C-alpha positions in Angstrom: 111.5 -2.4 -29.6 111.6 -0.1 -26.6 109.0 2.7 -26.1 110.4 6.0 -24.7 108.3 8.8 -23.3 109.1 12.5 -23.8 107.9 15.7 -22.3 107.5 18.7 -24.6 107.8 22.2 -23.1 105.9 24.7 -25.3 104.3 28.1 -25.5 101.3 29.3 -27.6 99.2 32.3 -28.3 95.7 31.0 -27.9 93.9 33.7 -29.9 93.3 31.6 -32.9 92.5 28.3 -31.1 89.5 26.6 -29.5 91.7 25.8 -26.5 94.3 23.2 -25.9 92.1 20.1 -26.3 91.0 18.6 -29.7 87.5 19.9 -30.6 85.1 18.7 -33.3 84.3 22.3 -34.2 87.6 24.1 -34.4 91.4 23.9 -34.4 93.2 23.2 -31.1 96.8 23.5 -30.0 96.9 19.7 -29.2 95.8 18.9 -32.7 98.5 21.1 -34.3 101.2 19.5 -32.1 100.0 16.0 -32.9 100.0 16.8 -36.7 103.5 18.2 -36.5 104.8 15.1 -34.6 103.1 12.8 -37.0 104.7 14.6 -40.0 108.2 14.5 -38.4 108.0 10.9 -37.0 106.0 9.5 -39.9 103.4 7.8 -37.6 100.3 8.8 -35.6 101.4 10.2 -32.2 99.1 10.9 -29.3 99.9 13.9 -27.1 98.7 14.4 -23.5 98.8 17.9 -22.0 99.3 19.0 -18.4 95.8 20.5 -18.5 93.2 22.1 -20.7 93.2 25.8 -21.4 90.0 27.3 -22.7 89.4 29.0 -26.1 91.5 32.1 -26.4 93.7 31.4 -23.3 97.4 31.5 -23.7 100.4 29.6 -22.3 103.9 30.9 -21.8 104.6 27.4 -20.6 102.6 24.3 -21.2 103.9 20.7 -20.9 102.7 17.7 -22.8 104.0 14.1 -23.2 104.1 11.6 -26.1 105.5 8.1 -26.6 107.8 6.9 -29.3 108.6 3.3 -30.1 112.1 2.9 -31.6 115.6 4.3 -31.1 116.0 7.2 -28.7 115.2 10.5 -30.3 117.6 13.4 -30.5 115.6 15.8 -28.3 117.2 18.9 -29.7 116.5 17.8 -33.2 112.8 17.1 -32.3 112.4 20.6 -30.8 114.0 22.1 -33.9 111.9 20.1 -36.4 108.7 20.8 -34.4 109.4 24.6 -34.5 109.8 24.4 -38.3 106.5 22.5 -38.7 104.3 24.3 -36.2 102.5 27.6 -37.0 104.1 30.9 -35.8 101.8 31.1 -32.7 103.1 27.8 -31.2 106.7 27.3 -30.2 108.6 24.5 -28.5 111.3 25.4 -25.9 112.7 21.9 -25.3 112.0 18.2 -25.4 113.1 16.0 -22.4 113.3 12.2 -21.9 111.3 11.0 -18.9 110.5 7.8 -17.2 108.0 5.5 -19.0 105.3 6.1 -16.4 105.8 9.9 -16.1 102.5 11.8 -16.9 102.3 15.4 -17.9 98.9 15.8 -16.2 98.9 13.5 -13.2 102.5 14.0 -12.1 102.4 17.8 -12.1 102.8 19.1 -8.5 101.8 22.7 -9.2 100.5 25.0 -11.9 100.7 28.8 -12.0 98.4 31.1 -14.0 98.5 34.9 -14.5 95.5 37.1 -15.4 96.1 40.6 -16.7 93.7 43.6 -16.4 94.2 47.1 -17.7 92.3 50.4 -17.3 93.6 51.7 -20.6 92.4 51.1 -24.1 95.3 49.8 -26.2 94.8 48.3 -29.6 98.1 46.4 -29.3 97.3 44.4 -26.2 93.6 43.8 -26.6 94.2 40.1 -27.2 96.2 39.8 -23.9 94.5 42.0 -21.4 91.0 42.5 -20.0 90.0 46.1 -20.0 88.3 47.3 -16.8 86.2 50.5 -16.6 86.1 52.4 -13.3 88.3 52.1 -10.2 89.0 48.9 -8.3 89.9 48.4 -4.7 92.9 46.1 -5.1 93.6 46.1 -1.3 90.2 44.6 -0.7 90.6 42.2 -3.7 93.9 40.9 -2.1 92.1 40.5 1.3 89.5 38.4 -0.4 92.2 36.4 -2.4 93.9 35.5 0.9 90.7 33.7 2.0 91.3 31.2 -0.8 94.0 29.6 1.3 91.5 28.6 4.0 89.5 26.4 1.7 90.0 23.3 -0.5 86.6 22.7 -2.1 86.2 25.2 -5.0 82.9 23.9 -6.5 81.7 27.5 -6.6 84.4 28.3 -9.2 84.1 25.2 -11.3 82.4 24.8 -14.7 79.3 22.7 -14.2 79.0 19.1 -15.4 82.7 18.4 -15.8 84.1 14.8 -15.7 86.5 15.4 -12.7 86.1 13.2 -9.6 86.8 15.9 -7.1 86.7 19.7 -6.7 89.4 19.7 -4.1 92.4 21.9 -4.8 95.2 23.3 -2.7 96.0 27.0 -3.5 99.4 28.2 -2.4 99.5 31.6 -4.0 96.8 34.2 -4.9 97.8 37.8 -5.2 97.2 41.0 -7.3 100.3 43.1 -8.1 100.7 46.2 -10.1 102.7 46.0 -13.3 102.6 49.6 -14.4 100.3 52.7 -14.1 97.4 51.0 -16.0 98.1 47.2 -15.6 97.6 44.8 -12.8 98.2 41.0 -12.7 96.6 38.3 -10.6 99.0 35.4 -10.0 97.6 32.1 -8.7 99.3 28.8 -8.0 97.8 25.5 -6.9 98.4 21.8 -7.1 95.5 21.5 -9.6 92.8 23.7 -11.1 89.2 23.0 -12.1 87.7 23.9 -15.5 87.2 27.6 -15.7 88.3 28.0 -12.1 90.8 30.9 -12.5 88.5 33.0 -14.7 85.6 32.4 -12.2 87.8 33.5 -9.2 89.0 36.6 -11.1 85.4 37.5 -12.1 84.3 37.2 -8.5 87.3 39.2 -7.1 86.4 42.0 -9.6 83.0 42.1 -7.9 84.8 42.7 -4.6 87.0 45.3 -6.2 83.9 47.2 -7.5 82.3 47.2 -4.1 79.5 44.9 -5.2 80.7 42.1 -2.9 82.4 42.2 0.5 85.3 40.0 1.6 82.7 38.1 3.8 80.5 37.7 0.8 83.4 36.2 -1.1 84.0 33.7 1.7 80.3 32.8 1.6 80.5 32.2 -2.1 83.2 29.6 -1.5 81.3 28.0 1.3 78.0 27.7 -0.6 79.7 25.5 -3.2 77.3 26.9 -5.8 78.7 28.2 -9.1 75.5 30.4 -9.5 76.6 32.4 -6.5 80.0 33.4 -7.9 80.7 36.2 -10.3 80.8 36.0 -14.1 83.9 34.4 -15.5 86.5 36.9 -16.7 87.3 36.8 -20.4 89.8 34.2 -21.6 92.2 36.3 -23.6 93.9 37.8 -20.5 94.7 34.5 -19.0 98.1 32.8 -19.3 99.3 29.4 -18.0 102.9 30.4 -17.0 104.4 27.3 -15.2 103.9 23.6 -14.6 106.1 22.0 -12.0 107.3 18.3 -11.7 109.5 16.2 -9.4 113.0 16.1 -10.8 113.1 12.3 -10.5 110.8 12.0 -13.5 113.5 13.1 -15.9 116.1 10.8 -17.4 118.5 13.5 -18.6 
């Protein structure tokens, strides 16, 4: 019997989860998705995500793949059934058939994250924004962010003792833009990201914005390739994975 691979496009509010990846000490988004698929398809299903988001981090677009041995699945039915089985804070946009060797993680050509900060206390967005006290120099923060394009080794912004083979990434976008009077968002796009990388970059850029670090200091942090020289990681609740990109030739329909 033929085995078919499928991509799932989904979103989740990460507030109640210990990140994407299955953990021994708490519930994860991956675990919820695998349980829902197992219930619907009546067999154990392994799900592989495009990456790992940390505890409390959200995704307006995550991609994962799974294999199913048997007749081709009705992708619209699968999406509908999963949405009925999943908790309210996880939703599936669509399910697509892909080539048998397509991989949600390794075939992704780019990923985009957004990080939101606010200067206002608001009880209704506290789970989705990082509140900042005092003024920030966003012009200088953007000058520092532009320096990221000149480098490829981001060891300084990587969580220590991870299992990745390389700390090389190619960043193609990094910019702070104003959303409204009290909200700014940092958008960053790269071919891949290291564990904790976006939050470490944001935390270090905030040091630049506060005047505690110059643009030259920021460059030196990257060049030293030492996580201890970078700023404290920004809180996870304000970070969103917003896009994962793939070559069109992976998809069957």
